[in-house]
mmCIF entry with sequence, helices, sheets and N, C-alpha, C, O atoms, coordinates in Angstrom:
data_MODEL
# 
_entry.id   MODEL 
# 
_entity.id                         1 
_entity.type                       polymer 
_entity.pdbx_number_of_molecules   1 
# 
_entity_poly.entity_id                      1 
_entity_poly.type                           'polypeptide(L)' 
_entity_poly.nstd_linkage                   no 
_entity_poly.nstd_monomer                   no 
_entity_poly.pdbx_seq_one_letter_code       MTKKRRYDTTEFGLAHSMTAKITLHQALYK 
_entity_poly.pdbx_seq_one_letter_code_can   MTKKRRYDTTEFGLAHSMTAKITLHQALYK 
_entity_poly.pdbx_strand_id                 A 
# 
loop_
_entity_poly_seq.entity_id 
_entity_poly_seq.num 
_entity_poly_seq.mon_id 
_entity_poly_seq.hetero 
1 1  MET n 
1 2  THR n 
1 3  LYS n 
1 4  LYS n 
1 5  ARG n 
1 6  ARG n 
1 7  TYR n 
1 8  ASP n 
1 9  THR n 
1 10 THR n 
1 11 GLU n 
1 12 PHE n 
1 13 GLY n 
1 14 LEU n 
1 15 ALA n 
1 16 HIS n 
1 17 SER n 
1 18 MET n 
1 19 THR n 
1 20 ALA n 
1 21 LYS n 
1 22 ILE n 
1 23 THR n 
1 24 LEU n 
1 25 HIS n 
1 26 GLN n 
1 27 ALA n 
1 28 LEU n 
1 29 TYR n 
1 30 LYS n 
# 
_struct_asym.id          A 
_struct_asym.entity_id   1 
# 
_struct_conf.conf_type_id            HELX_P 
_struct_conf.id                      HELX_P1 
_struct_conf.pdbx_PDB_helix_id       AA1 
_struct_conf.beg_label_comp_id       THR 
_struct_conf.beg_label_asym_id       A 
_struct_conf.beg_label_seq_id        2 
_struct_conf.pdbx_beg_PDB_ins_code   ? 
_struct_conf.end_label_comp_id       LEU 
_struct_conf.end_label_asym_id       A 
_struct_conf.end_label_seq_id        28 
_struct_conf.pdbx_end_PDB_ins_code   ? 
_struct_conf.beg_auth_comp_id        THR 
_struct_conf.beg_auth_asym_id        A 
_struct_conf.beg_auth_seq_id         2 
_struct_conf.end_auth_comp_id        LEU 
_struct_conf.end_auth_asym_id        A 
_struct_conf.end_auth_seq_id         28 
_struct_conf.pdbx_PDB_helix_class    1 
_struct_conf.details                 ? 
_struct_conf.pdbx_PDB_helix_length   27 
# 
_struct_conf_type.id          HELX_P 
_struct_conf_type.criteria    ? 
_struct_conf_type.reference   ? 
# 
loop_
_atom_site.group_PDB 
_atom_site.id 
_atom_site.type_symbol 
_atom_site.label_atom_id 
_atom_site.label_alt_id 
_atom_site.label_comp_id 
_atom_site.label_asym_id 
_atom_site.label_entity_id 
_atom_site.label_seq_id 
_atom_site.pdbx_PDB_ins_code 
_atom_site.Cartn_x 
_atom_site.Cartn_y 
_atom_site.Cartn_z 
_atom_site.occupancy 
_atom_site.B_iso_or_equiv 
_atom_site.pdbx_formal_charge 
_atom_site.auth_seq_id 
_atom_site.auth_comp_id 
_atom_site.auth_asym_id 
_atom_site.auth_atom_id 
_atom_site.pdbx_PDB_model_num 
ATOM 1   N N  . MET A 1 1  ? 3.123   25.028 -45.854 1.00 0.00 ? 1  MET A N  1 
ATOM 2   C CA . MET A 1 1  ? 2.616   24.399 -46.977 1.00 0.00 ? 1  MET A CA 1 
ATOM 3   C C  . MET A 1 1  ? 2.085   22.984 -46.535 1.00 0.00 ? 1  MET A C  1 
ATOM 4   O O  . MET A 1 1  ? 0.932   22.652 -46.807 1.00 0.00 ? 1  MET A O  1 
ATOM 5   N N  . THR A 1 2  ? 2.873   22.222 -45.905 1.00 0.00 ? 2  THR A N  1 
ATOM 6   C CA . THR A 1 2  ? 2.607   20.948 -45.383 1.00 0.00 ? 2  THR A CA 1 
ATOM 7   C C  . THR A 1 2  ? 1.322   20.971 -44.495 1.00 0.00 ? 2  THR A C  1 
ATOM 8   O O  . THR A 1 2  ? 0.465   20.092 -44.587 1.00 0.00 ? 2  THR A O  1 
ATOM 9   N N  . LYS A 1 3  ? 1.233   22.019 -43.634 1.00 0.00 ? 3  LYS A N  1 
ATOM 10  C CA . LYS A 1 3  ? 0.052   22.053 -42.707 1.00 0.00 ? 3  LYS A CA 1 
ATOM 11  C C  . LYS A 1 3  ? -1.219  22.245 -43.699 1.00 0.00 ? 3  LYS A C  1 
ATOM 12  O O  . LYS A 1 3  ? -2.202  21.515 -43.576 1.00 0.00 ? 3  LYS A O  1 
ATOM 13  N N  . LYS A 1 4  ? -1.158  23.177 -44.605 1.00 0.00 ? 4  LYS A N  1 
ATOM 14  C CA . LYS A 1 4  ? -2.302  23.404 -45.461 1.00 0.00 ? 4  LYS A CA 1 
ATOM 15  C C  . LYS A 1 4  ? -2.701  22.199 -46.219 1.00 0.00 ? 4  LYS A C  1 
ATOM 16  O O  . LYS A 1 4  ? -3.890  21.900 -46.323 1.00 0.00 ? 4  LYS A O  1 
ATOM 17  N N  . ARG A 1 5  ? -1.757  21.494 -46.753 1.00 0.00 ? 5  ARG A N  1 
ATOM 18  C CA . ARG A 1 5  ? -2.036  20.261 -47.561 1.00 0.00 ? 5  ARG A CA 1 
ATOM 19  C C  . ARG A 1 5  ? -2.659  19.301 -46.502 1.00 0.00 ? 5  ARG A C  1 
ATOM 20  O O  . ARG A 1 5  ? -3.703  18.717 -46.795 1.00 0.00 ? 5  ARG A O  1 
ATOM 21  N N  . ARG A 1 6  ? -2.116  19.120 -45.374 1.00 0.00 ? 6  ARG A N  1 
ATOM 22  C CA . ARG A 1 6  ? -2.595  18.250 -44.378 1.00 0.00 ? 6  ARG A CA 1 
ATOM 23  C C  . ARG A 1 6  ? -4.070  18.552 -44.149 1.00 0.00 ? 6  ARG A C  1 
ATOM 24  O O  . ARG A 1 6  ? -4.910  17.652 -44.174 1.00 0.00 ? 6  ARG A O  1 
ATOM 25  N N  . TYR A 1 7  ? -4.390  19.879 -43.918 1.00 0.00 ? 7  TYR A N  1 
ATOM 26  C CA . TYR A 1 7  ? -5.637  20.270 -43.530 1.00 0.00 ? 7  TYR A CA 1 
ATOM 27  C C  . TYR A 1 7  ? -6.643  19.859 -44.739 1.00 0.00 ? 7  TYR A C  1 
ATOM 28  O O  . TYR A 1 7  ? -7.703  19.263 -44.549 1.00 0.00 ? 7  TYR A O  1 
ATOM 29  N N  . ASP A 1 8  ? -6.183  20.240 -45.937 1.00 0.00 ? 8  ASP A N  1 
ATOM 30  C CA . ASP A 1 8  ? -6.978  19.873 -47.213 1.00 0.00 ? 8  ASP A CA 1 
ATOM 31  C C  . ASP A 1 8  ? -7.308  18.364 -47.323 1.00 0.00 ? 8  ASP A C  1 
ATOM 32  O O  . ASP A 1 8  ? -8.410  17.914 -47.639 1.00 0.00 ? 8  ASP A O  1 
ATOM 33  N N  . THR A 1 9  ? -6.289  17.700 -47.044 1.00 0.00 ? 9  THR A N  1 
ATOM 34  C CA . THR A 1 9  ? -6.487  16.183 -47.098 1.00 0.00 ? 9  THR A CA 1 
ATOM 35  C C  . THR A 1 9  ? -7.567  15.779 -46.083 1.00 0.00 ? 9  THR A C  1 
ATOM 36  O O  . THR A 1 9  ? -8.539  15.123 -46.456 1.00 0.00 ? 9  THR A O  1 
ATOM 37  N N  . THR A 1 10 ? -7.411  16.159 -44.813 1.00 0.00 ? 10 THR A N  1 
ATOM 38  C CA . THR A 1 10 ? -8.314  15.786 -43.784 1.00 0.00 ? 10 THR A CA 1 
ATOM 39  C C  . THR A 1 10 ? -9.754  16.297 -44.230 1.00 0.00 ? 10 THR A C  1 
ATOM 40  O O  . THR A 1 10 ? -10.731 15.558 -44.110 1.00 0.00 ? 10 THR A O  1 
ATOM 41  N N  . GLU A 1 11 ? -9.845  17.469 -44.700 1.00 0.00 ? 11 GLU A N  1 
ATOM 42  C CA . GLU A 1 11 ? -11.204 18.008 -45.111 1.00 0.00 ? 11 GLU A CA 1 
ATOM 43  C C  . GLU A 1 11 ? -11.804 17.028 -46.127 1.00 0.00 ? 11 GLU A C  1 
ATOM 44  O O  . GLU A 1 11 ? -12.923 16.528 -46.019 1.00 0.00 ? 11 GLU A O  1 
ATOM 45  N N  . PHE A 1 12 ? -10.943 16.810 -47.122 1.00 0.00 ? 12 PHE A N  1 
ATOM 46  C CA . PHE A 1 12 ? -11.450 15.995 -48.341 1.00 0.00 ? 12 PHE A CA 1 
ATOM 47  C C  . PHE A 1 12 ? -11.795 14.541 -47.786 1.00 0.00 ? 12 PHE A C  1 
ATOM 48  O O  . PHE A 1 12 ? -12.822 13.973 -48.157 1.00 0.00 ? 12 PHE A O  1 
ATOM 49  N N  . GLY A 1 13 ? -10.902 13.952 -46.880 1.00 0.00 ? 13 GLY A N  1 
ATOM 50  C CA . GLY A 1 13 ? -11.171 12.651 -46.316 1.00 0.00 ? 13 GLY A CA 1 
ATOM 51  C C  . GLY A 1 13 ? -12.471 12.646 -45.538 1.00 0.00 ? 13 GLY A C  1 
ATOM 52  O O  . GLY A 1 13 ? -13.253 11.709 -45.691 1.00 0.00 ? 13 GLY A O  1 
ATOM 53  N N  . LEU A 1 14 ? -12.740 13.633 -44.720 1.00 0.00 ? 14 LEU A N  1 
ATOM 54  C CA . LEU A 1 14 ? -14.031 13.667 -44.004 1.00 0.00 ? 14 LEU A CA 1 
ATOM 55  C C  . LEU A 1 14 ? -15.216 13.853 -44.874 1.00 0.00 ? 14 LEU A C  1 
ATOM 56  O O  . LEU A 1 14 ? -16.257 13.250 -44.609 1.00 0.00 ? 14 LEU A O  1 
ATOM 57  N N  . ALA A 1 15 ? -15.131 14.635 -45.883 1.00 0.00 ? 15 ALA A N  1 
ATOM 58  C CA . ALA A 1 15 ? -16.261 14.690 -46.800 1.00 0.00 ? 15 ALA A CA 1 
ATOM 59  C C  . ALA A 1 15 ? -16.494 13.426 -47.513 1.00 0.00 ? 15 ALA A C  1 
ATOM 60  O O  . ALA A 1 15 ? -17.611 12.933 -47.667 1.00 0.00 ? 15 ALA A O  1 
ATOM 61  N N  . HIS A 1 16 ? -15.341 12.901 -47.960 1.00 0.00 ? 16 HIS A N  1 
ATOM 62  C CA . HIS A 1 16 ? -15.397 11.648 -48.728 1.00 0.00 ? 16 HIS A CA 1 
ATOM 63  C C  . HIS A 1 16 ? -16.050 10.412 -47.893 1.00 0.00 ? 16 HIS A C  1 
ATOM 64  O O  . HIS A 1 16 ? -16.717 9.530  -48.433 1.00 0.00 ? 16 HIS A O  1 
ATOM 65  N N  . SER A 1 17 ? -15.761 10.470 -46.484 1.00 0.00 ? 17 SER A N  1 
ATOM 66  C CA . SER A 1 17 ? -16.112 9.434  -45.511 1.00 0.00 ? 17 SER A CA 1 
ATOM 67  C C  . SER A 1 17 ? -17.590 9.762  -45.436 1.00 0.00 ? 17 SER A C  1 
ATOM 68  O O  . SER A 1 17 ? -18.345 8.809  -45.629 1.00 0.00 ? 17 SER A O  1 
ATOM 69  N N  . MET A 1 18 ? -18.148 10.977 -45.182 1.00 0.00 ? 18 MET A N  1 
ATOM 70  C CA . MET A 1 18 ? -19.628 11.195 -45.075 1.00 0.00 ? 18 MET A CA 1 
ATOM 71  C C  . MET A 1 18 ? -20.339 10.742 -46.404 1.00 0.00 ? 18 MET A C  1 
ATOM 72  O O  . MET A 1 18 ? -21.405 10.128 -46.353 1.00 0.00 ? 18 MET A O  1 
ATOM 73  N N  . THR A 1 19 ? -19.774 11.032 -47.505 1.00 0.00 ? 19 THR A N  1 
ATOM 74  C CA . THR A 1 19 ? -20.431 10.647 -48.810 1.00 0.00 ? 19 THR A CA 1 
ATOM 75  C C  . THR A 1 19 ? -20.493 9.163  -48.843 1.00 0.00 ? 19 THR A C  1 
ATOM 76  O O  . THR A 1 19 ? -21.541 8.609  -49.172 1.00 0.00 ? 19 THR A O  1 
ATOM 77  N N  . ALA A 1 20 ? -19.439 8.494  -48.523 1.00 0.00 ? 20 ALA A N  1 
ATOM 78  C CA . ALA A 1 20 ? -19.479 6.954  -48.518 1.00 0.00 ? 20 ALA A CA 1 
ATOM 79  C C  . ALA A 1 20 ? -20.577 6.421  -47.580 1.00 0.00 ? 20 ALA A C  1 
ATOM 80  O O  . ALA A 1 20 ? -21.271 5.452  -47.887 1.00 0.00 ? 20 ALA A O  1 
ATOM 81  N N  . LYS A 1 21 ? -20.696 7.055  -46.492 1.00 0.00 ? 21 LYS A N  1 
ATOM 82  C CA . LYS A 1 21 ? -21.708 6.501  -45.423 1.00 0.00 ? 21 LYS A CA 1 
ATOM 83  C C  . LYS A 1 21 ? -22.990 6.791  -45.904 1.00 0.00 ? 21 LYS A C  1 
ATOM 84  O O  . LYS A 1 21 ? -23.850 5.919  -45.781 1.00 0.00 ? 21 LYS A O  1 
ATOM 85  N N  . ILE A 1 22 ? -23.286 7.913  -46.455 1.00 0.00 ? 22 ILE A N  1 
ATOM 86  C CA . ILE A 1 22 ? -24.642 8.178  -47.093 1.00 0.00 ? 22 ILE A CA 1 
ATOM 87  C C  . ILE A 1 22 ? -24.923 7.194  -48.158 1.00 0.00 ? 22 ILE A C  1 
ATOM 88  O O  . ILE A 1 22 ? -26.006 6.609  -48.192 1.00 0.00 ? 22 ILE A O  1 
ATOM 89  N N  . THR A 1 23 ? -23.952 6.979  -49.068 1.00 0.00 ? 23 THR A N  1 
ATOM 90  C CA . THR A 1 23 ? -24.163 6.115  -50.085 1.00 0.00 ? 23 THR A CA 1 
ATOM 91  C C  . THR A 1 23 ? -24.502 4.638  -49.622 1.00 0.00 ? 23 THR A C  1 
ATOM 92  O O  . THR A 1 23 ? -25.384 3.947  -50.132 1.00 0.00 ? 23 THR A O  1 
ATOM 93  N N  . LEU A 1 24 ? -23.713 4.274  -48.633 1.00 0.00 ? 24 LEU A N  1 
ATOM 94  C CA . LEU A 1 24 ? -23.819 2.903  -48.054 1.00 0.00 ? 24 LEU A CA 1 
ATOM 95  C C  . LEU A 1 24 ? -25.327 2.773  -47.505 1.00 0.00 ? 24 LEU A C  1 
ATOM 96  O O  . LEU A 1 24 ? -26.069 1.840  -47.812 1.00 0.00 ? 24 LEU A O  1 
ATOM 97  N N  . HIS A 1 25 ? -25.694 3.878  -46.616 1.00 0.00 ? 25 HIS A N  1 
ATOM 98  C CA . HIS A 1 25 ? -27.042 3.780  -46.143 1.00 0.00 ? 25 HIS A CA 1 
ATOM 99  C C  . HIS A 1 25 ? -28.159 3.630  -47.213 1.00 0.00 ? 25 HIS A C  1 
ATOM 100 O O  . HIS A 1 25 ? -29.104 2.850  -47.101 1.00 0.00 ? 25 HIS A O  1 
ATOM 101 N N  . GLN A 1 26 ? -27.957 4.420  -48.205 1.00 0.00 ? 26 GLN A N  1 
ATOM 102 C CA . GLN A 1 26 ? -28.976 4.399  -49.321 1.00 0.00 ? 26 GLN A CA 1 
ATOM 103 C C  . GLN A 1 26 ? -29.004 3.051  -49.907 1.00 0.00 ? 26 GLN A C  1 
ATOM 104 O O  . GLN A 1 26 ? -30.075 2.533  -50.225 1.00 0.00 ? 26 GLN A O  1 
ATOM 105 N N  . ALA A 1 27 ? -27.846 2.445  -50.068 1.00 0.00 ? 27 ALA A N  1 
ATOM 106 C CA . ALA A 1 27 ? -27.801 1.098  -50.732 1.00 0.00 ? 27 ALA A CA 1 
ATOM 107 C C  . ALA A 1 27 ? -28.438 0.156  -49.756 1.00 0.00 ? 27 ALA A C  1 
ATOM 108 O O  . ALA A 1 27 ? -29.198 -0.694 -50.220 1.00 0.00 ? 27 ALA A O  1 
ATOM 109 N N  . LEU A 1 28 ? -28.236 0.195  -48.512 1.00 0.00 ? 28 LEU A N  1 
ATOM 110 C CA . LEU A 1 28 ? -28.713 -0.732 -47.587 1.00 0.00 ? 28 LEU A CA 1 
ATOM 111 C C  . LEU A 1 28 ? -30.306 -0.539 -47.494 1.00 0.00 ? 28 LEU A C  1 
ATOM 112 O O  . LEU A 1 28 ? -31.022 -1.540 -47.457 1.00 0.00 ? 28 LEU A O  1 
ATOM 113 N N  . TYR A 1 29 ? -30.834 0.703  -47.459 1.00 0.00 ? 29 TYR A N  1 
ATOM 114 C CA . TYR A 1 29 ? -32.283 0.806  -47.284 1.00 0.00 ? 29 TYR A CA 1 
ATOM 115 C C  . TYR A 1 29 ? -33.023 0.897  -48.612 1.00 0.00 ? 29 TYR A C  1 
ATOM 116 O O  . TYR A 1 29 ? -34.197 1.267  -48.641 1.00 0.00 ? 29 TYR A O  1 
ATOM 117 N N  . LYS A 1 30 ? -32.378 0.578  -49.666 1.00 0.00 ? 30 LYS A N  1 
ATOM 118 C CA . LYS A 1 30 ? -33.050 0.615  -50.893 1.00 0.00 ? 30 LYS A CA 1 
ATOM 119 C C  . LYS A 1 30 ? -33.989 -0.461 -50.995 1.00 0.00 ? 30 LYS A C  1 
ATOM 120 O O  . LYS A 1 30 ? -34.674 -0.589 -52.010 1.00 0.00 ? 30 LYS A O  1 
# 
């Protein structure tokens, strides 16, 4: 269970990081 939760957290963190980067780029190049 801990492994699954850890994997989910990493997956979510990665997606969130990518989204944040894209948002930052859009804000910079607006």
